[in-house]
N, C-alpha and C positions, 0 to 999 in steps of 0.2 A: 555334487555335494560331498563326495569323498575327499576332494581337495581341501575344502573348508574343514572337514572333520579332522584331517591329519595336519592341517596348518595350525589348528588350535593347540595341538600337542606341544610343539616347540615353543610357541608363544607362552603357554602355561608353564612350561618347564623353565624358561628364562625368567618369568615372573616369580616362580617358586624359588629359583636360585637367588635372585635379588632379595626376596623376602627372608630367606634363611640367613643370608649374609648380614642383613640389617638386624634381624632378630638376635643373631649370635653376638652382636656387638652391643646390644642394649634393648631398647624398646621395640616391640613388634609393630611394624607399620600397618596399622589396621586397614586403612583405605586400600593399600596395595594388596594386602591379604584378602580382602573381600573381592577385589577384582580378579585375583588369581583363582580363588575358590569358584567364582562364577565361570571363568574360562575353563577350568579343569572339569567342572560339573557339566558344562556344555559339551566339551569334548567327549566325556564318557557317555552322555545321553546320545550324542550323534553316533558314536561307535556302536552302541546298542541298536540304534535304529537303522543306520546306513550299512554298517559292516556285518552285524550279526542278524539283522532283520528281526530282532526280538526273540531269537531262538536260543534257548538255554544250551542246546547241543553245540551251536556255533561258538558261544561265549566260552565254553569249557573244552573246546576241541584240542587245545594244547595242554590240557591238564588243569586240575583244580588248584594247585599251589599258586600258579600265576594269577588265576582268576581271583583267588582269595586275597593275595597281596595287592593286586590292582585295585580291588574294591575297598579293602581295608584302608589303603592309603588315601583313597578318595574320601572316605569317612573321616579320617584324621585331618585332612585339609579343610573340609567343610566344618568339622567340629571346632577347629582352631579359631574360627571366626566367633564362636559363641562362648568360649571358656576364658578363664582368667589368663592374664598375660604370661605368667610363668609356665603354665601348662601349654598354652598356645605356642610358645617358643620351642618347647620340647617336641610338640607334634609337628611343627613346621620343619625343624631340623631332621627329625626322624623320617618324615615324608620325603624330604629332599634326598636322603640317603637311599631310600627304597626306590624312588622314581629314577634316580641316577642309574642304579643297576639295571632296572627295566628298560630305560631309554637307551642306554648303551647297547644292551642286547638287541633291542628291537631294530635300531638303525643298521645293524650289521646282519640281522637275520631276515628282515622283511623288505622286499623291493619297494613297496608302497611308501615307506618312510626313509629309504636309504638316502634320499636327497638331503635329509637333515643331519647327516653324520657330522659334518664340521661344526654347525651350531651346537649340536648336543655335546660334542667333545669339548668345545670351548666352555660351555656352561658347566660341564662336569669338572673340568680342570679348575676353572675360576672358583666354583663353589667349594670344592674340596680344599683347595689352597686357602681360601678365605676362612673356612671353618677351622682348619688346623691353626691358622694364625690367631683367630679369635680364642680358640682353646688355650693356646700357649700364653696369650696375654692374660686370660683369666686365671691361669695357674700362677703366673707371676704376681698378680694382684692379691692373691690369697695364699701367703706362705704357710707352710705347715707349722703347727704348734711346736715350740721348742727349737725351731731353726734359728739360725743366726739373725734373721731378719725380724724376729718377734721379740728379741731381747729375753729369750727364755720363757716367755709367757705362754 
């Protein structure tokens, strides 16, 4: 069962990466977002049951900061399914950033997920590059007031 628990993590991360990239370019892909939220929620529940055995002390053994970030990000991903598109977009992109930091740290720190280093690094690189590109495009689409592109308006 531990294999399934930790296989869901890179699958959910890949889905979150794709969702964040699509959301950053326009509309939030609701069906994909729902699937990602379900996968991520399943992963977290399985981590609690399989890895932590429902024990608070196990869940917080590496500190409260990671625990709080991990679960706050879960709440953001699940909440993004139920909120308006503009807020959902922000939640998904923010969750991608937080999960990226955690996932990169985890694949280099924990042996149980070290097998996923390459897929996680590929998702991180593609996601970050795609979000930077989307940000640059959005900045070009909305010039600053008074710039040469707005005719002084």
